[in-house]
N, C-alpha and C positions, 0 to 999 in steps of 0.2 A: 431545369431552365436557368440559364445564367442571366444575372441582372447587371447591366452595364452601369456601374456607379459613376464612372468617369464621364460617360455621355450625359447622364442626368445632371451631373454637377455643371457641365459646360452650358447646358440649356438654362439652368437656374441662374447661373452667373451672368447670362446675357441680359442687357437692359432692353427689353422688348419695346417698352414705351418710347424710348429714345429713337428707336428705329422707325417709328411711325412717320409718315410724311407730315410736313408742316400744316398742310390743309386740314388733315384729320385732327391734329392736335388743336388747331384753332376751333374746329367745330365742337370738339369735346369741351373746350373752355368757354365757349360762347354763352353758356348759361350762368356763368359765375361773374361776381363783381370783379372789377379791374384790380382792386387791392389784393384780392385772393389770387388773381391771375399773376400779378407781378411777383408776389411772395412765392408762389409755386415755381415760377420760372427760375428763381434764384437758387433752387435746390439742385439744379443740374447744369453742368457746363454746356451741355447740348442745347438746353432751353434758355440759356442766360438772356439772349436778346429776342427770344420768340415773341414776347409780349409787344415788341415794337412794331410787329407786322400783323397784329390782330385786326381783322376786318370788322369785328364785332366789339363795340366798346360799351361797357355797362358800368356806369358810375352811380354810387349810392352814398349819400352823406351819412347814412345811418352807421357806417363802418368807422366813423371818425368821432373823436371827442369834441371837436369844435369845428365851426365853419371855416376858420382860418386854415387848419390842417387839411380840411377837404379841398379848399381852394388851391393850396400849395401842391397837393397830390395831383389834382386834375390838371393843373398847369404843367407840372412835370411830365405827366404821361403824354399830353397833347404835343408838347414842344419837343419831346424826344422820340416820337414815333418815326418809323420809316415812311417818309411822306410819298414814296413811290407806290405804296399800297393804299388803295382807296378804302374808305370806310363805307360798308354797305348798310350797317345798322348802328345807330347811336341811341343809347338809353340813359336817361337821367332820372334817378329816384332821389328827390330833394326834400328833406325834412327840415324846413326852416324858411325864413322869408327871402325869397329870391330877389337879388339885387341886379343892377345893370351889368355887373362884372360877369355873372353867370350867363345871363341872357346873351350878351355880346360874345362871350367865349364860345358858347354853343353855336350861335348863329354864324360866326366867322368860320367855324370848322365845317358846318353843314355846307356853306357856300364853296369853300376852297377845296373840299374833298369829294364833292359830288355824292354826298350821302343820299341814299335812296329811301331809308326808313328811319324815322325819328320818333321816339317815345319819351314823353316828359311826364313825370308823376310829381305833383307838387303837394306838399303838406301844408303850405301856407300861401301867402299872396304871390302873384306874378305882377310885375310892374305893368300898369295899364298901357296897352298899345305899344309894346317895345318895337321900335322902328326897324330893327334889323332882322327880327326873328321871322317875320311873316312874308318872306319872299325867297323863292328858291326855284331854280330851273331844273334841278335833278330830283327833288323829293317826290317819291311816289306814294309813300304810306306815312301818315302823320297821326299820332295819338297824343292828345293833350288832356290830362286828367287833373282836376283840382279837387282835393279831398274836402277842403272847406268850401261848401256850396256857396257860390256867388262871389268868392274871393277873387276870381279871375274875370275881370270885366273887359270884354272885347268890344270896343266901339271905334273901329278904324275909320280914318278919314277917307281911305280908299280901300277897295276890296283886297283880300289876300291874293298874292301873285304866285300861284303854284301851278304853272302850266302843265307839268308832268304828273301832278297828283291824281291818283286813282282811288285811294281809300283814305277817308278822313273820319276820325272818331274824337269828338269833343265831349268832355264830361265835367259837370260842376261849374259851368260857365254862365256868364251874363252876356246876352247878345243885343246888339242894336245896329241898325243900318245894314247896307249891302255888304256881305262878307264873302260870298262864294262866286260871284259872276266871272272872275278871272280864273277860277279853278275849272277850266273848260273841259277837262278830261276826267273829272271825278265821277266814278260809277257807283261807289258805295259810301254813304254818308250816315253816320250815327250821331244823334244829339241826345245826351243823357244828363238827367238832373240839371236841366237848363231853365233859364228864365229870359224873358224879353222885356226890355225897358225902353222908355223914351219915345217909342213909336206905337201907333195903334195897329199898323199893319206891318208885318215882317215878311220880306220876300226872300225865298230860297231860289236863287237863279242858277240853275245848273243844267246846261244843255244836253249833257250825256249821262245824267244820273239814271241809274237803273234800280238801285235798292236804297230805300230810306227807312231808317228806324228812329222813332221819336219815343224816348223813354223818360218818364218822370218829369215832363215839362210842366212848369207852373206859369201860365200866362192866360188866366181866365178871361180877361177882357180884351185879348188880342186876337187878331186875324192873321193867319199864316197863309201866304200865297205860294203854292208850289209851282214855279215856272220851270218845269222839267218835262219837256215834250217826250222824252224816252223813258219816263218812269214806269216800271213794271210792277214792282213789289213795294207795298207800303205797310209798315208795322207800327202800330201805336199802342203803347203800353203805359197805363196809368198817367195819362197827360190831362191837364185841365186847360182846354183851349176853347175860345169862343166859337171860332169857325175855321175850317180848313178847306181852302180851295185847291183841290187836287185834280190833276188831269183825268179826263174821262176814259183814257185808254188803259187804265190800270188792269193788270192781269191777276194780281193777288192782293188781298186786303185782309189784315189781321188786326182786330181792335179788341183790347182787353183793358178794363177799368171801370170807371164810373159810368152810369147810364148817360148817354149823350146822343139821343136820336137825331138832333139837328146839327151835328158836327159838320156834315158835308152839305154843300149847297146844291150841287148838281148830281145828276144820275151818272152811273158808270155803264159803258156800253159793250165792254169786252171782257168782263170779269171771268176768270176761270175758277179761282178758289176764294172763298170768303169764310172767315172765322170771326164770330162776334161773341165775346164773353164779358158779362157784366158782373159787378158786385151786386149783392142782394139789394133789391129796390122795392119800395112800396108799390103795390098794384093799384094805381089810380087810373081812372078813365082817361085823363089827359095824357098820362104817360103811355097808355096802351095805344092811343091814337097817334102819338109821335113815333112810337115803335113801328106801327104799320107803315107810316110814311117813310121811315128810314129803310125798311125792307123793300119798299117799292123802288127806291133808288139803286138797289142792288139787283134789279130784275134780270140782268144778263148772266148772273152767276150760274156755273154748272155744278160745282161742288160746294155745298154750304154746310157749315157747322155753327149751330146756335146753342148758347148756354141755356140750361133748364129754366133760369129765371125769366128769360125772354119769352119762352113758350108759355110759362105759367101766367105771365103778365097779359098776353093777348087772350089766353084761355079764360081769364077772369071776366072778359067782356065779350061774350059771343055775339051780341047784337051788333057790335061795331064791325065784326068780321063779315057779316051778311051784306054790308053796304060797300064792301071793297073787294075788288077782284084780286085773285092770287097774284103775288108779285113775280114769281119765278116762271119764266117761259122756256128756259133752256136746261132746267134742272136734271142732273143725272143722279146725284146722290145728296140726300139731306140727312145730316147726323145731328142728333140731339145729345149734347154732352151733359150728362147727369153725374159726372164723377164725383161731385161734391155733395150729392144728395142721395138719399136712400130710394126715393121714388120721384116721379115727375107727374104732375097733374096736367095732362094734355087733353083738352076737350076735342070732341069730334069736329066742331067748327074750326078750331085752330089747325087740326090736321088737314082738313079739306082746303083751308085757306092757303096753307103752305105748299101743297102739292097738286091741287086740282088742275092747274094749267100744265103740269108735267106728269101725266098719269103713269108713265113708265118709270118714273124715278124711284130709286130705292130709299126706303126710310130706315135708318139705323138708330137704335137707342143705345148709346155708348155708356 
């Protein structure tokens, strides 16, 4: 068999990467920092100006020895781009105290280039209420993360103006006042490691909100009002909240954290799935009674998952259960999650209490 050395040599000598279309090269480079992208493009005459048309911009101050050099680089990149190419995604990873220069530079670019997705990661403070940042007609996805919890204090005089926004994720922030009412198309909202100050009641006004996640909120003496008539899915994870007024039309509820049987004021009428998981709690009669009242507010649920500690709490006071009717009338499946325990102490009274009004329901010990 003859081996064609000349043909192999021609294939090897071809620059296959340079023959790729610009769109594919942009996609490959989208996961890298812009400093790396610019340096890489300088290695090839074919790629020399490719960075100027990148639709994905990812800036990180960690790649520079000083904030001045980072500022100069970012200014150079933004001012020498091909401005006929829109920016679909802009990321800023900023390790340092953000000043008005960075805020205004980012904001101006978001506005003038119809950026649809903006992600800002802050290692230090963000200037309180930067006037230009929080208004955009094109932005659809916005993530703002402050690593220093509470360093980002958002107390706007007027609500954020993001009419096109559909997904919003805020982490490590301090909230006060109406923030969301002009974000009329937000469907997914996540508040993480947040706190509420200066107001006793905080309103989340979002007419089209479908999914809400509250994670690590610390506002023990505050009331949160969810004015969200289309809210379907609510997830609460390790939050300390005095009271949460949620719409009664919820379809899915997931609560994990400290025992808080009185968190919800009203009953829910159309629940499909419910998951309640508590940290270990003392089994006191008062707590068992509050737990019973909480379960009764979830009466419409069809698929229910309860933590082992909840079951053991009500099992410890069987006399209380005899004076209360079973809360679940539409139950299809009840799952007792004992994944953190070797066994679960579930009394006959507790079993009857949970499923007697849904005799065909399936009981699963997970």
